[in-house]
N, CA, C, O and the ligand as a Tripos MOL2 file, in Angstrom:
@<TRIPOS>MOLECULE
protein
  281   279    71     0     0
PROTEIN
NO_CHARGES

@<TRIPOS>ATOM
      1 N        -113.4660   10.0250   33.5540 N.3       1 MET1
      2 CA       -112.5530   10.0370   34.7300 C.3       1 MET1
      3 C        -111.7970   11.3870   34.6420 C.2       1 MET1
      4 O        -111.2720   11.7750   33.5980 O.2       1 MET1
      5 N        -111.7760   12.0870   35.8240 N.am      2 ALA2
      6 CA       -111.0950   13.3750   35.8850 C.3       2 ALA2
      7 C        -109.6170   13.1930   35.8080 C.2       2 ALA2
      8 O        -109.1050   12.2260   36.3720 O.2       2 ALA2
      9 N        -108.8760   14.0770   35.1320 N.am      3 ASN3
     10 CA       -107.4640   13.9070   35.1100 C.3       3 ASN3
     11 C        -106.8110   14.6440   36.3090 C.2       3 ASN3
     12 O        -107.5020   15.3630   37.0290 O.2       3 ASN3
     13 N        -105.5190   14.4740   36.5220 N.am      4 ALA4
     14 CA       -104.8430   15.0200   37.6520 C.3       4 ALA4
     15 C        -104.9590   16.5060   37.6990 C.2       4 ALA4
     16 O        -105.1740   17.0750   38.7690 O.2       4 ALA4
     17 N        -104.8170   17.1850   36.5200 N.am      5 ALA5
     18 CA       -104.8550   18.6240   36.5590 C.3       5 ALA5
     19 C        -106.2610   19.1480   37.0430 C.2       5 ALA5
     20 O        -106.3500   20.1130   37.8020 O.2       5 ALA5
     21 N        -107.3300   18.4760   36.5740 N.am      6 ASP6
     22 CA       -108.6940   18.8900   37.0660 C.3       6 ASP6
     23 C        -108.7300   18.7420   38.5880 C.2       6 ASP6
     24 O        -109.1450   19.6560   39.3020 O.2       6 ASP6
     25 N        -108.3030   17.6160   39.0560 N.am      7 LEU7
     26 CA       -108.3540   17.3360   40.5370 C.3       7 LEU7
     27 C        -107.5930   18.4310   41.2540 C.2       7 LEU7
     28 O        -108.0500   18.9840   42.2530 O.2       7 LEU7
     29 N        -106.4100   18.7320   40.7150 N.am      8 ALA8
     30 CA       -105.5690   19.6790   41.4070 C.3       8 ALA8
     31 C        -106.2520   21.0830   41.4510 C.2       8 ALA8
     32 O        -106.2620   21.7380   42.4930 O.2       8 ALA8
     33 N        -106.8140   21.5210   40.3100 N.am      9 SER9
     34 CA       -107.4200   22.8310   40.3510 C.3       9 SER9
     35 C        -108.6890   22.7930   41.2590 C.2       9 SER9
     36 O        -109.0000   23.8050   41.8870 O.2       9 SER9
     37 N        -109.4110   21.6800   41.3420 N.am     10 GLU10
     38 CA       -110.5390   21.6090   42.2070 C.3      10 GLU10
     39 C        -110.1450   21.7090   43.6930 C.2      10 GLU10
     40 O        -110.8470   22.3300   44.4900 O.2      10 GLU10
     41 N        -109.0180   21.0890   44.0440 N.am     11 LEU11
     42 CA       -108.4940   21.1710   45.3760 C.3      11 LEU11
     43 C        -108.0860   22.5990   45.7110 C.2      11 LEU11
     44 O        -108.3520   23.1010   46.8030 O.2      11 LEU11
     45 N        -107.4320   23.2440   44.7430 N.am     12 ILE12
     46 CA       -106.9820   24.6330   45.0100 C.3      12 ILE12
     47 C        -108.2050   25.6110   45.1770 C.2      12 ILE12
     48 O        -108.1760   26.5390   45.9860 O.2      12 ILE12
     49 N        -109.2470   25.3550   44.3870 N.am     13 GLU13
     50 CA       -110.4830   26.1720   44.5630 C.3      13 GLU13
     51 C        -111.0850   25.9620   45.9320 C.2      13 GLU13
     52 O        -111.4680   26.9190   46.6060 O.2      13 GLU13
     53 N        -111.1720   24.6670   46.3580 N.am     14 GLU14
     54 CA       -111.7070   24.4250   47.6860 C.3      14 GLU14
     55 C        -110.8670   25.1240   48.7620 C.2      14 GLU14
     56 O        -111.3810   25.7400   49.6960 O.2      14 GLU14
     57 N        -109.5610   24.9940   48.5820 N.am     15 ARG15
     58 CA       -108.7120   25.6040   49.5860 C.3      15 ARG15
     59 C        -108.9080   27.1310   49.6290 C.2      15 ARG15
     60 O        -108.9550   27.7010   50.7190 O.2      15 ARG15
     61 N        -109.0230   27.8030   48.4800 N.am     16 GLU16
     62 CA       -109.1850   29.2080   48.3920 C.3      16 GLU16
     63 C        -110.4930   29.6510   49.0580 C.2      16 GLU16
     64 O        -110.5370   30.6650   49.7540 O.2      16 GLU16
     65 N        -111.5500   28.8730   48.8320 N.am     17 ALA17
     66 CA       -112.8450   29.1910   49.4430 C.3      17 ALA17
     67 C        -112.7580   29.0720   50.9660 C.2      17 ALA17
     68 O        -113.3360   29.8800   51.6930 O.2      17 ALA17
     69 N        -112.0360   28.0640   51.4360 N.am     18 ALA18
     70 CA       -111.8350   27.8980   52.9480 C.3      18 ALA18
     71 C        -111.0010   29.1350   53.4410 C.2      18 ALA18
     72 O        -111.3410   29.7390   54.4580 O.2      18 ALA18
     73 N        -109.9610   29.4800   52.7420 N.am     19 ASN19
     74 CA       -109.1590   30.6440   53.1600 C.3      19 ASN19
     75 C        -109.9740   31.9390   53.2300 C.2      19 ASN19
     76 O        -109.7450   32.7790   54.1000 O.2      19 ASN19
     77 N        -110.8920   32.0850   52.3370 N.am     20 GLU20
     78 CA       -111.7980   33.3220   52.3510 C.3      20 GLU20
     79 C        -112.6320   33.3020   53.5580 C.2      20 GLU20
     80 O        -112.8510   34.3660   54.1380 O.2      20 GLU20
     81 N        -113.1420   32.1490   54.0140 N.am     21 GLU21
     82 CA       -113.9170   32.0360   55.1850 C.3      21 GLU21
     83 C        -113.1170   32.3910   56.4080 C.2      21 GLU21
     84 O        -113.6060   33.0630   57.3160 O.2      21 GLU21
     85 N        -111.8370   31.9190   56.4250 N.am     22 VAL22
     86 CA       -110.9730   32.1650   57.5720 C.3      22 VAL22
     87 C        -110.6370   33.6370   57.6380 C.2      22 VAL22
     88 O        -110.6440   34.2280   58.7170 O.2      22 VAL22
     89 N        -110.3410   34.2360   56.4960 N.am     23 ILE23
     90 CA       -110.0510   35.7020   56.4760 C.3      23 ILE23
     91 C        -111.2530   36.5650   56.8490 C.2      23 ILE23
     92 O        -111.1010   37.5990   57.4990 O.2      23 ILE23
     93 N        -112.4630   36.1340   56.4310 N.am     24 ALA24
     94 CA       -113.6530   36.8350   56.8420 C.3      24 ALA24
     95 C        -113.8300   36.8070   58.3210 C.2      24 ALA24
     96 O        -114.1780   37.8110   58.9430 O.2      24 ALA24
     97 N        -113.5880   35.6400   58.8930 N.am     25 ALA25
     98 CA       -113.7530   35.4390   60.3500 C.3      25 ALA25
     99 C        -112.7480   36.2390   61.1380 C.2      25 ALA25
    100 O        -113.0450   36.7710   62.2080 O.2      25 ALA25
    101 N        -111.4790   36.3170   60.5560 N.am     26 LEU26
    102 CA       -110.4710   37.0360   61.2460 C.3      26 LEU26
    103 C        -110.7520   38.5830   61.1980 C.2      26 LEU26
    104 O        -110.4470   39.3350   62.1230 O.2      26 LEU26
    105 N        -111.3460   38.9770   60.0620 N.am     27 ARG27
    106 CA       -111.6180   40.3210   59.8690 C.3      27 ARG27
    107 C        -112.7730   40.7320   60.8440 C.2      27 ARG27
    108 O        -112.7320   41.8070   61.4420 O.2      27 ARG27
    109 N        -113.7710   39.8710   60.9810 N.am     28 ARG28
    110 CA       -114.8490   40.2060   61.9750 C.3      28 ARG28
    111 C        -114.2490   40.3450   63.3660 C.2      28 ARG28
    112 O        -114.6070   41.2420   64.1280 O.2      28 ARG28
    113 N        -113.3150   39.4230   63.6860 N.am     29 GLN29
    114 CA       -112.7070   39.3820   64.9990 C.3      29 GLN29
    115 C        -111.9750   40.7210   65.2440 C.2      29 GLN29
    116 O        -112.1980   41.4000   66.2460 O.2      29 GLN29
    117 N        -111.0930   41.0700   64.2890 N.am     30 PHE30
    118 CA       -110.2140   42.2280   64.3870 C.3      30 PHE30
    119 C        -111.0200   43.5790   64.3350 C.2      30 PHE30
    120 O        -110.5160   44.6280   64.7360 O.2      30 PHE30
    121 N        -112.2530   43.5080   63.8400 N.am     31 GLU31
    122 CA       -113.0120   44.7110   63.8410 C.3      31 GLU31
    123 C        -113.6090   45.0970   65.1560 C.2      31 GLU31
    124 O        -113.9710   46.2460   65.4100 O.2      31 GLU31
    125 N        -113.7050   43.9950   66.0580 N.am     32 SER32
    126 CA       -114.3240   44.2440   67.3970 C.3      32 SER32
    127 C        -113.2240   44.8080   68.3070 C.2      32 SER32
    128 O        -112.0210   44.7310   68.0590 O.2      32 SER32
    129 N        -113.7850   45.4000   69.4160 N.am     33 GLU33
    130 CA       -112.8710   46.0470   70.3960 C.3      33 GLU33
    131 C        -112.0620   44.9700   71.1770 C.2      33 GLU33
    132 O        -112.5420   43.8660   71.4380 O.2      33 GLU33
    133 N        -110.8340   45.3470   71.5280 N.am     34 SER34
    134 CA       -110.0810   44.4480   72.4020 C.3      34 SER34
    135 C        -110.4090   44.8130   73.8820 C.2      34 SER34
    136 O        -110.7650   45.9370   74.2360 O.2      34 SER34
    137 N        -110.2510   43.7340   74.7130 N.am     35 GLU35
    138 CA       -110.3470   43.9570   76.1700 C.3      35 GLU35
    139 C        -109.1140   44.6190   76.6500 C.2      35 GLU35
    140 O        -108.0350   44.4640   76.0780 O.2      35 GLU35
    141 N        -109.2780   45.3860   77.7390 N.am     36 THR36
    142 CA       -108.0510   46.0560   78.3040 C.3      36 THR36
    143 C        -107.3010   45.0320   79.2370 C.2      36 THR36
    144 O        -106.1000   45.1700   79.4680 O.2      36 THR36
    145 N        -108.0130   44.0430   79.7440 N.am     37 HIS37
    146 CA       -107.4160   43.0720   80.6650 C.3      37 HIS37
    147 C        -107.7260   41.6340   80.1740 C.2      37 HIS37
    148 O        -108.8050   41.3340   79.6650 O.2      37 HIS37
    149 N        -106.7510   40.8070   80.3550 N.am     38 CYS38
    150 CA       -106.8990   39.3560   79.9890 C.3      38 CYS38
    151 C        -108.1920   38.7580   80.5560 C.2      38 CYS38
    152 O        -108.5630   39.0530   81.6920 O.2      38 CYS38
    153 N        -108.8510   37.9510   79.7990 N.am     39 ALA39
    154 CA       -110.0800   37.2390   80.2940 C.3      39 ALA39
    155 C        -109.7240   36.1700   81.2250 C.2      39 ALA39
    156 O        -110.5420   35.8150   82.0740 O.2      39 ALA39
    157 N        -108.5440   35.6140   81.1340 N.am     40 ASP40
    158 CA       -108.1720   34.4090   81.9250 C.3      40 ASP40
    159 C        -107.4030   34.8200   83.2140 C.2      40 ASP40
    160 O        -107.7510   34.3940   84.3160 O.2      40 ASP40
    161 N        -106.3430   35.6620   83.0450 N.am     41 CYS41
    162 CA       -105.4510   35.9330   84.2260 C.3      41 CYS41
    163 C        -105.6460   37.3960   84.6620 C.2      41 CYS41
    164 O        -105.0570   37.7930   85.6670 O.2      41 CYS41
    165 N        -106.4130   38.1840   83.9830 N.am     42 ASP42
    166 CA       -106.6710   39.5570   84.3780 C.3      42 ASP42
    167 C        -105.4970   40.4860   84.3280 C.2      42 ASP42
    168 O        -105.5490   41.5610   84.9260 O.2      42 ASP42
    169 N        -104.4410   40.1220   83.6440 N.am     43 ASP43
    170 CA       -103.2850   40.9740   83.4130 C.3      43 ASP43
    171 C        -103.6330   41.9740   82.4270 C.2      43 ASP43
    172 O        -104.4540   41.6920   81.5540 O.2      43 ASP43
    173 N        -103.0720   43.1530   82.4820 N.am     44 GLU44
    174 CA       -103.3370   44.1850   81.5080 C.3      44 GLU44
    175 C        -102.7460   43.7290   80.1430 C.2      44 GLU44
    176 O        -101.6420   43.1870   80.0980 O.2      44 GLU44
    177 N        -103.4820   43.9530   79.0500 N.am     45 ILE45
    178 CA       -103.0900   43.5020   77.7060 C.3      45 ILE45
    179 C        -102.3630   44.7960   77.2030 C.2      45 ILE45
    180 O        -102.8950   45.9030   77.2810 O.2      45 ILE45
    181 N        -101.0980   44.5860   76.6760 N.am     46 PRO46
    182 CA       -100.3410   45.7250   76.1410 C.3      46 PRO46
    183 C        -101.0830   46.4700   75.0660 C.2      46 PRO46
    184 O        -101.8390   45.8760   74.2980 O.2      46 PRO46
    185 N        -100.8720   47.7870   75.0050 N.am     47 GLU47
    186 CA       -101.5520   48.6160   74.0020 C.3      47 GLU47
    187 C        -101.2410   48.1160   72.6040 C.2      47 GLU47
    188 O        -102.1180   48.1160   71.7390 O.2      47 GLU47
    189 N        -100.0010   47.6870   72.3670 N.am     48 ARG48
    190 CA        -99.6720   47.2360   70.9700 C.3      48 ARG48
    191 C        -100.4010   45.9970   70.5560 C.2      48 ARG48
    192 O        -100.6790   45.7910   69.3750 O.2      48 ARG48
    193 N        -100.7290   45.1280   71.5710 N.am     49 ARG49
    194 CA       -101.4410   43.9150   71.3000 C.3      49 ARG49
    195 C        -102.9270   44.2870   71.0770 C.2      49 ARG49
    196 O        -103.5800   43.7800   70.1660 O.2      49 ARG49
    197 N        -103.4050   45.1400   71.8920 N.am     50 ARG50
    198 CA       -104.8850   45.5400   71.8600 C.3      50 ARG50
    199 C        -105.2000   46.2440   70.4580 C.2      50 ARG50
    200 O        -106.3090   46.1750   69.9300 O.2      50 ARG50
    201 N        -104.1700   46.8930   69.9400 N.am     51 ALA51
    202 CA       -104.3110   47.6070   68.6350 C.3      51 ALA51
    203 C        -104.7450   46.6820   67.5300 C.2      51 ALA51
    204 O        -105.2780   47.1340   66.5170 O.2      51 ALA51
    205 N        -104.5250   45.3830   67.7060 N.am     52 LEU52
    206 CA       -104.9350   44.3790   66.6500 C.3      52 LEU52
    207 C        -106.4700   44.2900   66.5280 C.2      52 LEU52
    208 O        -107.0240   43.9710   65.4760 O.2      52 LEU52
    209 N        -107.1350   44.5980   67.6890 N.am     53 GLY53
    210 CA       -108.6220   44.4560   67.7250 C.3      53 GLY53
    211 C        -108.9920   43.0090   68.0720 C.2      53 GLY53
    212 O        -108.3230   42.0390   67.7140 O.2      53 GLY53
    213 N        -110.1390   42.9470   68.8160 N.am     54 GLY54
    214 CA       -110.7070   41.6350   69.1460 C.3      54 GLY54
    215 C        -109.8550   40.7410   70.0470 C.2      54 GLY54
    216 O        -110.0020   39.5200   70.0920 O.2      54 GLY54
    217 N        -108.9440   41.4290   70.7710 N.am     55 ILE55
    218 CA       -108.0810   40.7180   71.6350 C.3      55 ILE55
    219 C        -108.7340   40.5810   73.0140 C.2      55 ILE55
    220 O        -109.1510   41.5890   73.5840 O.2      55 ILE55
    221 N        -108.8380   39.3480   73.5760 N.am     56 THR56
    222 CA       -109.4610   39.1060   74.8940 C.3      56 THR56
    223 C        -108.5290   38.4930   75.9010 C.2      56 THR56
    224 O        -108.8490   38.3870   77.0850 O.2      56 THR56
    225 N        -107.2870   38.0580   75.3880 N.am     57 ARG57
    226 CA       -106.3760   37.4090   76.2840 C.3      57 ARG57
    227 C        -104.9480   37.9340   76.1710 C.2      57 ARG57
    228 O        -104.5870   38.4160   75.0970 O.2      57 ARG57
    229 N        -104.1250   37.8740   77.1900 N.am     58 CYS58
    230 CA       -102.7440   38.1700   77.0690 C.3      58 CYS58
    231 C        -102.0880   37.1140   76.1160 C.2      58 CYS58
    232 O        -102.6990   36.1080   75.7540 O.2      58 CYS58
    233 N        -100.7930   37.4070   75.7280 N.am     59 VAL59
    234 CA       -100.0940   36.4880   74.8570 C.3      59 VAL59
    235 C         -99.9680   35.1180   75.4110 C.2      59 VAL59
    236 O        -100.1590   34.1320   74.6980 O.2      59 VAL59
    237 N         -99.6340   35.0240   76.7400 N.am     60 ASP60
    238 CA        -99.5290   33.7290   77.4200 C.3      60 ASP60
    239 C        -100.7820   32.8680   77.3540 C.2      60 ASP60
    240 O        -100.8060   31.7150   76.9210 O.2      60 ASP60
    241 N        -101.8850   33.5930   77.8590 N.am     61 CYS61
    242 CA       -103.1500   32.8280   77.8630 C.3      61 CYS61
    243 C        -103.7020   32.4970   76.5270 C.2      61 CYS61
    244 O        -104.3300   31.4560   76.3340 O.2      61 CYS61
    245 N        -103.4740   33.3710   75.6100 N.am     62 GLN62
    246 CA       -103.9090   33.1070   74.1800 C.3      62 GLN62
    247 C        -103.1790   31.8190   73.7070 C.2      62 GLN62
    248 O        -103.7720   30.9520   73.0650 O.2      62 GLN62
    249 N        -101.9470   31.7340   74.0290 N.am     63 GLY63
    250 CA       -101.1510   30.5280   73.5960 C.3      63 GLY63
    251 C        -101.6870   29.2750   74.2090 C.2      63 GLY63
    252 O        -101.7950   28.2470   73.5410 O.2      63 GLY63
    253 N        -102.0420   29.3470   75.5320 N.am     64 ILE64
    254 CA       -102.5550   28.1600   76.2520 C.3      64 ILE64
    255 C        -103.9920   27.8970   75.6580 C.2      64 ILE64
    256 O        -104.3270   26.7470   75.3770 O.2      64 ILE64
    257 N        -104.8050   28.9240   75.4740 N.am     65 PHE65
    258 CA       -106.1290   28.7420   74.8330 C.3      65 PHE65
    259 C        -106.0670   28.0370   73.5570 C.2      65 PHE65
    260 O        -106.8240   27.0960   73.3210 O.2      65 PHE65
    261 N        -105.1610   28.4700   72.6900 N.am     66 GLU66
    262 CA       -105.0540   27.8320   71.3450 C.3      66 GLU66
    263 C        -104.4720   26.4780   71.4420 C.2      66 GLU66
    264 O        -104.8540   25.6290   70.6370 O.2      66 GLU66
    265 N        -103.5770   26.1770   72.3520 N.am     67 ALA67
    266 CA       -103.0510   24.8250   72.4940 C.3      67 ALA67
    267 C        -104.0930   23.8780   72.9170 C.2      67 ALA67
    268 O        -104.1200   22.7310   72.4700 O.2      67 ALA67
    269 N        -105.0320   24.3630   73.8430 N.am     68 ARG68
    270 CA       -106.2010   23.5300   74.3790 C.3      68 ARG68
    271 C        -107.1000   23.2220   73.2280 C.2      68 ARG68
    272 O        -107.5770   22.0930   73.1080 O.2      68 ARG68
    273 N        -107.3590   24.2030   72.3560 N.am     69 GLY69
    274 CA       -108.2970   24.0580   71.3210 C.3      69 GLY69
    275 C        -107.9480   22.9960   70.3100 C.2      69 GLY69
    276 O        -108.7980   22.6310   69.4980 O.2      69 GLY69
    277 N        -106.7450   22.4890   70.3230 N.am     70 ARG70
    278 CA       -106.3630   21.5430   69.3540 C.3      70 ARG70
    279 C        -106.6640   20.1040   69.7620 C.2      70 ARG70
    280 O        -106.3810   19.1750   69.0060 O.2      70 ARG70
    281 ZN       -103.6310   36.2120   80.6140 Zn       71 ZN71
@<TRIPOS>BOND
     1     1     2 1
     2     2     3 1
     3     3     4 2
     4     3     5 am
     5     5     6 1
     6     6     7 1
     7     7     8 2
     8     7     9 am
     9     9    10 1
    10    10    11 1
    11    11    12 2
    12    11    13 am
    13    13    14 1
    14    14    15 1
    15    15    16 2
    16    15    17 am
    17    17    18 1
    18    18    19 1
    19    19    20 2
    20    19    21 am
    21    21    22 1
    22    22    23 1
    23    23    24 2
    24    23    25 am
    25    25    26 1
    26    26    27 1
    27    27    28 2
    28    27    29 am
    29    29    30 1
    30    30    31 1
    31    31    32 2
    32    31    33 am
    33    33    34 1
    34    34    35 1
    35    35    36 2
    36    35    37 am
    37    37    38 1
    38    38    39 1
    39    39    40 2
    40    39    41 am
    41    41    42 1
    42    42    43 1
    43    43    44 2
    44    43    45 am
    45    45    46 1
    46    46    47 1
    47    47    48 2
    48    47    49 am
    49    49    50 1
    50    50    51 1
    51    51    52 2
    52    51    53 am
    53    53    54 1
    54    54    55 1
    55    55    56 2
    56    55    57 am
    57    57    58 1
    58    58    59 1
    59    59    60 2
    60    59    61 am
    61    61    62 1
    62    62    63 1
    63    63    64 2
    64    63    65 am
    65    65    66 1
    66    66    67 1
    67    67    68 2
    68    67    69 am
    69    69    70 1
    70    70    71 1
    71    71    72 2
    72    71    73 am
    73    73    74 1
    74    74    75 1
    75    75    76 2
    76    75    77 am
    77    77    78 1
    78    78    79 1
    79    79    80 2
    80    79    81 am
    81    81    82 1
    82    82    83 1
    83    83    84 2
    84    83    85 am
    85    85    86 1
    86    86    87 1
    87    87    88 2
    88    87    89 am
    89    89    90 1
    90    90    91 1
    91    91    92 2
    92    91    93 am
    93    93    94 1
    94    94    95 1
    95    95    96 2
    96    95    97 am
    97    97    98 1
    98    98    99 1
    99    99   100 2
   100    99   101 am
   101   101   102 1
   102   102   103 1
   103   103   104 2
   104   103   105 am
   105   105   106 1
   106   106   107 1
   107   107   108 2
   108   107   109 am
   109   109   110 1
   110   110   111 1
   111   111   112 2
   112   111   113 am
   113   113   114 1
   114   114   115 1
   115   115   116 2
   116   115   117 am
   117   117   118 1
   118   118   119 1
   119   119   120 2
   120   119   121 am
   121   121   122 1
   122   122   123 1
   123   123   124 2
   124   123   125 am
   125   125   126 1
   126   126   127 1
   127   127   128 2
   128   127   129 am
   129   129   130 1
   130   130   131 1
   131   131   132 2
   132   131   133 am
   133   133   134 1
   134   134   135 1
   135   135   136 2
   136   135   137 am
   137   137   138 1
   138   138   139 1
   139   139   140 2
   140   139   141 am
   141   141   142 1
   142   142   143 1
   143   143   144 2
   144   143   145 am
   145   145   146 1
   146   146   147 1
   147   147   148 2
   148   147   149 am
   149   149   150 1
   150   150   151 1
   151   151   152 2
   152   151   153 am
   153   153   154 1
   154   154   155 1
   155   155   156 2
   156   155   157 am
   157   157   158 1
   158   158   159 1
   159   159   160 2
   160   159   161 am
   161   161   162 1
   162   162   163 1
   163   163   164 2
   164   163   165 am
   165   165   166 1
   166   166   167 1
   167   167   168 2
   168   167   169 am
   169   169   170 1
   170   170   171 1
   171   171   172 2
   172   171   173 am
   173   173   174 1
   174   174   175 1
   175   175   176 2
   176   175   177 am
   177   177   178 1
   178   178   179 1
   179   179   180 2
   180   179   181 am
   181   181   182 1
   182   182   183 1
   183   183   184 2
   184   183   185 am
   185   185   186 1
   186   186   187 1
   187   187   188 2
   188   187   189 am
   189   189   190 1
   190   190   191 1
   191   191   192 2
   192   191   193 am
   193   193   194 1
   194   194   195 1
   195   195   196 2
   196   195   197 am
   197   197   198 1
   198   198   199 1
   199   199   200 2
   200   199   201 am
   201   201   202 1
   202   202   203 1
   203   203   204 2
   204   203   205 am
   205   205   206 1
   206   206   207 1
   207   207   208 2
   208   207   209 am
   209   209   210 1
   210   210   211 1
   211   211   212 2
   212   211   213 am
   213   213   214 1
   214   214   215 1
   215   215   216 2
   216   215   217 am
   217   217   218 1
   218   218   219 1
   219   219   220 2
   220   219   221 am
   221   221   222 1
   222   222   223 1
   223   223   224 2
   224   223   225 am
   225   225   226 1
   226   226   227 1
   227   227   228 2
   228   227   229 am
   229   229   230 1
   230   230   231 1
   231   231   232 2
   232   231   233 am
   233   233   234 1
   234   234   235 1
   235   235   236 2
   236   235   237 am
   237   237   238 1
   238   238   239 1
   239   239   240 2
   240   239   241 am
   241   241   242 1
   242   242   243 1
   243   243   244 2
   244   243   245 am
   245   245   246 1
   246   246   247 1
   247   247   248 2
   248   247   249 am
   249   249   250 1
   250   250   251 1
   251   251   252 2
   252   251   253 am
   253   253   254 1
   254   254   255 1
   255   255   256 2
   256   255   257 am
   257   257   258 1
   258   258   259 1
   259   259   260 2
   260   259   261 am
   261   261   262 1
   262   262   263 1
   263   263   264 2
   264   263   265 am
   265   265   266 1
   266   266   267 1
   267   267   268 2
   268   267   269 am
   269   269   270 1
   270   270   271 1
   271   271   272 2
   272   271   273 am
   273   273   274 1
   274   274   275 1
   275   275   276 2
   276   275   277 am
   277   277   278 1
   278   278   279 1
   279   279   280 2
@<TRIPOS>SUBSTRUCTURE
     1 MET1         2 RESIDUE 1 A MET
     2 ALA2         6 RESIDUE 1 A ALA
     3 ASN3        10 RESIDUE 1 A ASN
     4 ALA4        14 RESIDUE 1 A ALA
     5 ALA5        18 RESIDUE 1 A ALA
     6 ASP6        22 RESIDUE 1 A ASP
     7 LEU7        26 RESIDUE 1 A LEU
     8 ALA8        30 RESIDUE 1 A ALA
     9 SER9        34 RESIDUE 1 A SER
    10 GLU10       38 RESIDUE 1 A GLU
    11 LEU11       42 RESIDUE 1 A LEU
    12 ILE12       46 RESIDUE 1 A ILE
    13 GLU13       50 RESIDUE 1 A GLU
    14 GLU14       54 RESIDUE 1 A GLU
    15 ARG15       58 RESIDUE 1 A ARG
    16 GLU16       62 RESIDUE 1 A GLU
    17 ALA17       66 RESIDUE 1 A ALA
    18 ALA18       70 RESIDUE 1 A ALA
    19 ASN19       74 RESIDUE 1 A ASN
    20 GLU20       78 RESIDUE 1 A GLU
    21 GLU21       82 RESIDUE 1 A GLU
    22 VAL22       86 RESIDUE 1 A VAL
    23 ILE23       90 RESIDUE 1 A ILE
    24 ALA24       94 RESIDUE 1 A ALA
    25 ALA25       98 RESIDUE 1 A ALA
    26 LEU26      102 RESIDUE 1 A LEU
    27 ARG27      106 RESIDUE 1 A ARG
    28 ARG28      110 RESIDUE 1 A ARG
    29 GLN29      114 RESIDUE 1 A GLN
    30 PHE30      118 RESIDUE 1 A PHE
    31 GLU31      122 RESIDUE 1 A GLU
    32 SER32      126 RESIDUE 1 A SER
    33 GLU33      130 RESIDUE 1 A GLU
    34 SER34      134 RESIDUE 1 A SER
    35 GLU35      138 RESIDUE 1 A GLU
    36 THR36      142 RESIDUE 1 A THR
    37 HIS37      146 RESIDUE 1 A HIS
    38 CYS38      150 RESIDUE 1 A CYS
    39 ALA39      154 RESIDUE 1 A ALA
    40 ASP40      158 RESIDUE 1 A ASP
    41 CYS41      162 RESIDUE 1 A CYS
    42 ASP42      166 RESIDUE 1 A ASP
    43 ASP43      170 RESIDUE 1 A ASP
    44 GLU44      174 RESIDUE 1 A GLU
    45 ILE45      178 RESIDUE 1 A ILE
    46 PRO46      182 RESIDUE 1 A PRO
    47 GLU47      186 RESIDUE 1 A GLU
    48 ARG48      190 RESIDUE 1 A ARG
    49 ARG49      194 RESIDUE 1 A ARG
    50 ARG50      198 RESIDUE 1 A ARG
    51 ALA51      202 RESIDUE 1 A ALA
    52 LEU52      206 RESIDUE 1 A LEU
    53 GLY53      210 RESIDUE 1 A GLY
    54 GLY54      214 RESIDUE 1 A GLY
    55 ILE55      218 RESIDUE 1 A ILE
    56 THR56      222 RESIDUE 1 A THR
    57 ARG57      226 RESIDUE 1 A ARG
    58 CYS58      230 RESIDUE 1 A CYS
    59 VAL59      234 RESIDUE 1 A VAL
    60 ASP60      238 RESIDUE 1 A ASP
    61 CYS61      242 RESIDUE 1 A CYS
    62 GLN62      246 RESIDUE 1 A GLN
    63 GLY63      250 RESIDUE 1 A GLY
    64 ILE64      254 RESIDUE 1 A ILE
    65 PHE65      258 RESIDUE 1 A PHE
    66 GLU66      262 RESIDUE 1 A GLU
    67 ALA67      266 RESIDUE 1 A ALA
    68 ARG68      270 RESIDUE 1 A ARG
    69 GLY69      274 RESIDUE 1 A GLY
    70 ARG70      278 RESIDUE 1 A ARG
    71 ZN71       281 GROUP 0 **** ****
């Protein structure tokens, strides 16, 4: 039977592996070009936001998009 410390370290390792996947996905996204205009409402996306890379929506629409995704 595994003890609590073993279980805890296993959980932490799983979580770190998941984090690495998320970070890699974010990196791929941010390496791509941003759109100049929002994909949903066609508003211009501010330069400061586009500088992040991989941006396709304005702040408002991204918020709605992420809320819908849940
Ligand atoms: Zn928008």
